[in-house]
N, C-alpha and C positions, 0 to 999 in steps of 0.2 A: 203693602210696603208703604211707609210714610213718604210724603212728598220730598222732603229734604234728602232722604236716603236714595231715592230714584235719581235725583239731580246729581248726587255724588257718583253713583254708578255710571250714569251717562257721561259725566265728565272724565272719569277714568277710562271708559271705552274710547272716547274721542282722543285722549292723549295716547292711548295704546295704538290706535290706528295711525295717528300722526307719526309716532315713533317707528312703526312698522314701515310706513312709506319712506321715511328718511333713511332707514337702514336698508331699504331695498327688498324687504321681505314680501310686501304686497306688490303686485304688478302695477305699473303706471297706467294711466288712462290710455286707451287705444291710440297708437301712432300709425298714420297711414303708411302702407308699404311703399318702398322706393320703386320707381319704374326702372326699366332696363337702361334708359337714357341717363338717369341720375347716377347710375353705377359706373358709367364710362369715365375715362380720363377727362379732366377738366379741359375745356376749350378756351384757348387764348387767341385773340385776333387784334388787328389794328384797323382803323377806319379814318378816312380824311374828314376834317370838319365839314359838316353839312351833307355828308353822304346820304343819298337816298336810294342808291342801288347797290346790290351785292358786289358789283364790279369795283366799287370804290372802297371795298373792305377786303379783309382776308378771311372773312367768315366762310366756312366750308359749305358747299352746295349740297353735299351728301355726308352721311355719317353711317358707320356700321353699328347696328343695334341687333343683338342676338344673332350674329352671323349673317345678317342681311344688310345690304346697302340701301339706305332710305334717303330720299330727298328731304331737305329741310326748308320750310317756309319761315324765314326770319321776320320778326315784327319790329320794325324801326321806321323812323321818318327823319326829316332834316333836323328836327329839334332834339333827337336822341344824341347826335354827335355834334354838339354845339360848343362845348368847353374844351379848349386844347389841353392836352396832357392829363385829362381826366379819364379814369377807367370806369366804364359803365357796364352794367350787366344787361345783356340782350337775351330775350327768349325767342325760341322758335318752336315750330311743331313739325315733327317728323311724320312721314306718310302713315306710320302705324299709330299715330295719335299721341306718341310720347312727347313730353315737353323737354326741350334741350336748352341749356343755358351756356352763354359764353361771356367771358370778361373781355371787353374791347377797349383798347387804348386809343384815344382820339389824338390825331396828329394834325399839324397845319395842312391846309389844302395843297394839292399837287403843284399849284402855281408858285408856291414858296417851299421848295423841296428841302428836306432835312439834310444836313451835311454830317452831323454826328447824332447818335442816340446812345446815351449811357444809362445802363441799369446798374447803378452804383452798388457796390458790395458783392458783385458776382465774380470778381477776379482773384479770389483768395485773399489771404492776409498774412501778416508777418508772424503769426503764431502757429502757422501750419495748416489752416483750413484751406482746402483745395478750391479751385475755381468751380463755379456751378453754372449750369445753363440758364438761359433767360428766355422763356417762351415769348415774352413781350418784345424783347429785342429781335428775336427771329421773325415775329409777325411784322414789325416795323420795317425790317430789312427786306422782307418779301414785298410789302406794299410799296416801298420806295424803289423797287426794281434793283436792289443791290447797290445803290449809289452811296451808301454810307461809307465814310472814310475809315471809321474804326471797324476792325474785323471781329472784335469780341465785345460783349456787353459792357465790360469794365476793363478796358485794355490799359495796361501800364505803359508809361513812357520809358523807353530804353534808348539812351543816346545812340545815334547812328543806326538804329534798327527800326524804330517806329517813328511815325510823324504825328 
């Protein structure tokens, strides 16, 4: 076969392979399988600025994986929770070796307690969307010992009913 013809055949085969990948006919390169911990519900927590111990967070000490309760060793230090109101992803290792991730909202230190914490957009709206829960509000409320004045993540002011 002449050289220019082989080049054209090769070019057609490359384009056909590309088209097959784009259309999803050929399998994509191998993707690692998800572990049991990655298939669980997402973990949301709160932590005080500069927290170095799990007691200064709402990170769970244990989690259920595959029907078994396993302890988690979280990996963080004082530099992890340094920027207030930033949400950081923290990883941990369960007893079975699974990697667990949590989104952690950093709040000011305990010496400067929060009075309000609002997760805006969670209270429903004027076009009929219902209120939704806020896992970050619940984590902050738990960490602050229930001292927040607002009882909902996005509480509407109603004269003579709410403060």
